[in-house]
N, C-alpha and C positions, 0 to 999 in steps of 0.2 A: 774344181774342189767344190764341195757345196758347204753352204752355211754353217756356223757352229755358233752355239748359244754364247752370251756374255758379253757386250758392250756399253759403255754408258755414252747417253746421248742426252744432249742439255741436262746432265745431272741426274739422268734416272736410267736404270739398266735395261736397255733393249736389245734384242737379237742382232749378232753380227750383221752386219748389213753388207753388201756389194764389195766382198772379197778382202776386209781388212785383214783377215788372219793371214792369207796370202804376202801382203805387205809387210806384218811384221816378220815373218818368215823369211822372206826374200832381201829386208835390208834395203840398204842404198841402191844396190843395182836395179830395182825394180823401177826405177823412172824410165829408164832406158828399155825395159823391156816392155812396158804396158802402156806407155802415153802413146796417143795415138799422133800421128804426124799431119793428118789430113791430105786429102787428094784433090787436085783441081781436074774437073770432071767437066764434061759439057753439058750445057743446059737442056733441057727436055725438047725434043723435035716438037712433042704435041703437047698444048696446054689449055688451060680454059679461056674459050675466047672470049667472053663477058662477064662483067661483076655486076649482075641483078642483085644479090643481096648483099645487107648490110655486113653481113659475118659470116662466116662458112666454118665448120668444125672438120677436124680429122683425130687420128690417135696413132702415133708412132710406137713402135716398141723396138729396143736397140741396146742392151743390155741394161745396166744398172740405171735407173731413173733420175737419178741425181744429174747426171751430165748431160743426159737428154733434155731435161727440163731447163737447165742454166744454159744450153745453148737456144733453145727456143726463145726463152725470157730475152735474149739479146738481140732479138732479129726485129727489125722494123715492120710493122705492120699485125705482130701478133698480140692480140689483145690479152690473151692469157695462156697461160702453160701450165698445167696441173699433173702431177704424178700420181700413177694409180696402177690400176691392175685391170686387164681386158682379158676376155678369152676365155672364163669359168663361169662359176656361178655366183651369186651374192653372198651366200653364208659363208663362203670361204675365201672372201676378198679382204684379207686381212695378213700384214706382214709374214706372221709367225707360221700359217698354213701356205701361203704361195713360195715361201723360202722351200718348201718341202720338194718343190718341183712336180707335185703330184696332183695340182688343181687344175692346171689347164691354163691357168693364169700366165701372162707375160707381164713383167714389169712395164708400164707404158706410160705416155704423156698426152693428154688431151690437149691440142691446140684449137684454140679460137682466132681467127684472123680476120683481117679486113681484106677482101680478095682484090679491092681499088689499090691497096697498097702492097699487097704481097701476095702472087698467086700460088696455087697449089704445086706448080711444076717448080717454082722457086723453092719452096718446102722441101720439096723432094730431092733437090739439087743439094741441097743445105744438109738433109737427112743422111744421104749416102756420102757425101764428101767429108763432113767434119763429126757429124754426130755421133757415127760409130762404125766397125766395119761390118760391111754387108757381106763379105764372105766367109765369116766365122759362123760354122753353124754349132746352135745351142751353147755359145759361150760368145763373152766379151771379155779380152783381157784377161785378168785373174778370176773371173765369174762364171762357173759352170752350170748348166742347168737349162732345162725349156723355158724355165722362168726367164732367162737372159735371152730368149730368143729374136732374131730380126724379123720383125711382122708388120705390116701395116692393115689398120682395119679401116676403109675408105667408108666415107659418110653416105656415097650414093654412087650410081653408076659411071657419072663423069670421073669421078675419082679414081674408080678402079680401072678404067679404062687407059687413063693418064698414067698411072702406076706400072699397070702392066707393059704399056708400051715404053715406059721410059725402061725397067729392067730390061727388055728386050734390046733396045738402044744400046744401053751400057755394055751389055755382054757381047754382041756384034760387034762393038768399038773395042773389044777388049782393054775396057777401061779401066779393070782392076787386073790384079795378078792371078786371080781364080775366080770361077764363076760365082753370081750373085746366090745367097741362098735365102733371100728375105722370101717371107711369104707374104702373100695378100690374103688375110682371112676376113671370114663375113664378119659386118658390122655386129658386134654384142654389146651389150651394156658395160660401160665403163665406172668403174668406183673408186673414188679418190683415193688416195693413200692417207696414212695416218699424217697428223698435223706434222709431227717432229721429222717427217721426209719431205715436207715441203720448202722450196726457197733454200735447200740444202747448201748448195752450191754458194749461193749469195751470203747466207748466215754463218758458214764455215769455211772461208776460204784458206784457213791454214792446216784444216785437218787434211792427214795423210793421205787418205785415199783421193781426196779432191786434188791435192796439189799435183799428185802423181799424175793421175787419169784425167781428171776433168778440167782443171785450167787450161791444159794445152790446147782443150777443143775450143774454149773461148779465144784464144790465143790466133788458132787456125781459122777462126770464123772471121774475126777482125782482119787477116790478111788477106784470106781468099774472096770473102764478100764485102769488101769496105763499104759500098754503098749500101748494104743491107745491116749492116752493123749498127747498134743501137748501146750508146755506152751506160746508159742507165735502163737494168732489165726491167721487166714487168713482172710484180711480185705478186703471189696468190693471197700473200696476208695483204698487200695495199688494195686488191680489187676487193678482198674482203670487207675490208674498213670502209672501202667506198659505197658498199651495198647496204 
């Protein structure tokens, strides 16, 4: 199902985001249908060898950016996680246009991290394990369209090499019930999403879509990666205030 117009967010009328119409139609049974269970998978055999930079950046796409952002905001070593759009042109990087599925963008999250605290490989493990289902092609749960595709936008050749090797590793081990469809796409400009999308999981914990689809991801992160879980998320609003 594609997005439809008409939703109230923060008291203002905004486009329907992240499949809420499906939840309204599906009713209480949607929680069992759409909630992600998370999956224990092996760590990457290939990872970064040294941490020379103070921070690194990468971009992950895996369905609605609310949940993906929320997961990485709870990971130790992540400096910031920002919802936005990657894979398309600047003039089309706005929610109403991206939601048509015709702009080439994917709802994405730019993750800035301290490689001395968390490696790129660890972020990949979390991404594939709890942030989304990498076997779903151009949809995640109730959200359908290329804007919800599973994709990684590596920042450099090392990240590309590590990501490709990890996908091969997981496929060869048959860590999932179906082949991974995650695409590794060329690095493109990242455009932050509108303010009302930022920190949405934290600021709207009772929002039906968040309760059904995204809060289980946080619980899975806590359960499967207890040493990497941080209780207090690193928020976009807090980073903006600090700057």
